[in-house]
N, C-alpha and C positions, 0 to 999 in steps of 0.2 A: 194724746197721740192717737191718730186715726188707726183703725184696724189694719189698713194696708201697710202701715209702717211698723207694726209690732214685729219684734224679732221672731224668726222661725226657730223653734227649739230643735236641737240635734237629736235625732231619734236613734235609739239603739236597736240592734237586731236580735239581741239575746244577752245572756250572762254566762260567765265562766268562773270557775274557781282557779285562781292563779297562785302558783307556788314558786317564788323566786329561788334560784340556786345560789344567791348571794343576798346581801342586804338590799332593801328597796332603794337605797340611796346610791347604789352602784350599778353601772351597766353590766350586762351579762346575759343570762338566759333564765327562762321560767317555764315550768310545766303548766300548760293551759288546758283545762278540762271543761268543755262546754256543758251547760246544764240544759236538759230537755225543757222546752220543745225545739231548741236550736237544731237545724237540719243535719249538721255534722257533729257527731258526738265522740269521735276518736280524739283523745288528747294529743297535743302536739308540744314539742319543745320549741319555743320561739325565742328569738332575741328580745332582750329587755333593754330599753333605753330610758334613762332618767333625763328628761329634757325640760328646758324652760318653755313656758307657753309661747306659742307663736304659730305662724303659718309655714307649712312645709308639705312636701309630697312624699308619700310612702309608695314606692314602686314594687310591684310583684317581682321584677327582675332583681331587685336588691334584697327583698325579703319574701321568698317564694311562698312560705306558709302564712306569713303575717308578722306582726310586731306588737309587743307590749310596750305601751308608752306610759311612763309614770312622770307626773309633773314634779319638778324640783321644788322642794319645800312643802309638798302636799302629799307625801308618801302615805300609803295605807298604814293604819295603826296595828294591823294584825297580819300574821302570815300563817296560812294562806289568806287571801282576800278574794271576795267576789267582785269582779269588775265587769262592766258592760262590754259587749262585742259590737263592733261596727263591721259588718260583713260586706264583701265585694266580690263579684265575679269578673271584674274588670282588671286592667293592667296597673291601675294606680288609685290611690285614695288621697284626696286633698284634705289635709288637717288644717283647721283654722283655730283661732283663739277661742271661738265658741265651743269647740270640743273640750277645751280645758276648763271653761266656765261650767258647762253642763256636767262634766265628769271630772271633778277636781282631783280625785285620788288616783286617776289613771283609767286607761281603757285599752282594749285589744283591737287591733286591726287584723281581721281574719280574711284571708283570700280563699274563697270557696274553691273546692276541687272542680276541675273543668272536664 
């Protein structure tokens, strides 16, 4: 495979300690506490969705602070768990199957304060 055709890895913007308010296998909420040097360190209570891998859009209008996404059948083995943060100052984030490959136990979409 030529270098131009190699997949581009999904980069994280930081990490957070995520404590779910229910089992990882259930939709609900979680307390998300970013770990320094992430630029915003105030913990947030965010919705948590347990989803099958795939492509979808996470919109700030639907999830103003962000969203915790846990991949069905790949839930973290401990609670709390340290998950990567994908930060955005925009109005939406495109999630692709690559996110689920790179971060199989889950990840946090974090909309930065504006």
